[in-house]
N, C-alpha and C positions, 0 to 999 in steps of 0.2 A: 594513131591515135585519131583521124576521123573514119565514121562511120559515115557513108549512103545509101538509107535501103529504101525504097524503089517497084511500090505496090501496085502491078494496076488491071486492066483489063482488057487493055487493048492488042490483039492476037498482030503480035510479032515473032518475022519466024529468024530461025535459030541462030543466022547470021543477022538482023539485028540487033538482039541479046550480045547477042558480039561487044558490035559496034556503037549497045549504047553505055554498056557497061565498061570501055575499054577510053568515050571520050567521057563520056562520069568520072573514073577516078584520074585524067590530067587535068579535069576541072576544077573538081575538089581540091586538088591543092597545089591548083596556080589557082585561086579562093581566098584561099585559107592560108598562102605561104607556105605553108608545112611539103615539107618531102613523099611524094607520088607513093615512095616505096612504105611506107604507113598504110596509104587510102585503104579502106576493107568497103566495094560496097558488092551492092545483094541486088538479084533483080525475082519479085516472087510473083512471078503471075499470080491474077482471082481474076479465072470472072463471071463472080458473086460480087458484081460493088454495083453499088446504084446511088449515083445523088443528082438530087436539082431533080427527084420526079424519070428520073430516066436514065438510065443501063445505059447509054453512048458510054467509050475516053475513057476512063475520070485517071486519073496516077495517085498517089499517095506517096508526099515522100518525109522520109528522116533522118535533117543532122546533124549528129549529133560528135562535139570534138572536145578536147581539155580543148577547154582558153576558148569556146566559140565566141565571137568578141557580137557582140548584143547588137553593140551599133552598125553595126554593119550586116540585118537581117532582112534588110528590103536588094544590098546588092547582094546579098547569096543569093534568096529567092528570085532576080531580076535572071543571074547569070545562069543558075537548077532551070527554072521557067521556061527560060530561051532554047535550055541540050535540049532539056523533054522532050518541049514538044516540037519540038527540028526534027527529033527522032519519029516518032511516035504518032504522032499529028496530031496530038491532043490538044488543046485550044489552052495558054493560057489559062484561062476561067475556070476551065475543069483538070487543074493541079493543087492541093494542099500537101500546105512541108509548115511540117513539127519542127524546130528547131532545140539539140536539151545541150546546155556544159555540164559536161564530164565533169566528178571531181577527182583528180590524176590518183589521189587513193584506193576513187571505185576501180579503175576499169583497168581492168590487169592483160599485161603481155606476154609472154616466156622466160612464167613461172617468175612473175615478180611482178609486181605497180609500174607507173611513172610516178 
């Protein structure tokens, strides 16, 4: 159900990318209280990112989930920023996160919807 997409221009060696994906999957499951077996995390390197007038390392995250708790977005932001910053070296003030609550009938899986 939960999907975390990470897009960044930070250069990360293969082993760091794998570690970021592994830790992000666990963190999303923990923060949302959902089984990790349903969590999907993607990492898209994008060297063409510009923020605050410069091309310094930056990250854009999208977290989508059924039943995303709107009252917990500050907590979700803090947890995800802390993780991404620790794993990539990108300061939290260069990390944007978009949250989306997905309707069950608009989220498909295993040949059906939730």
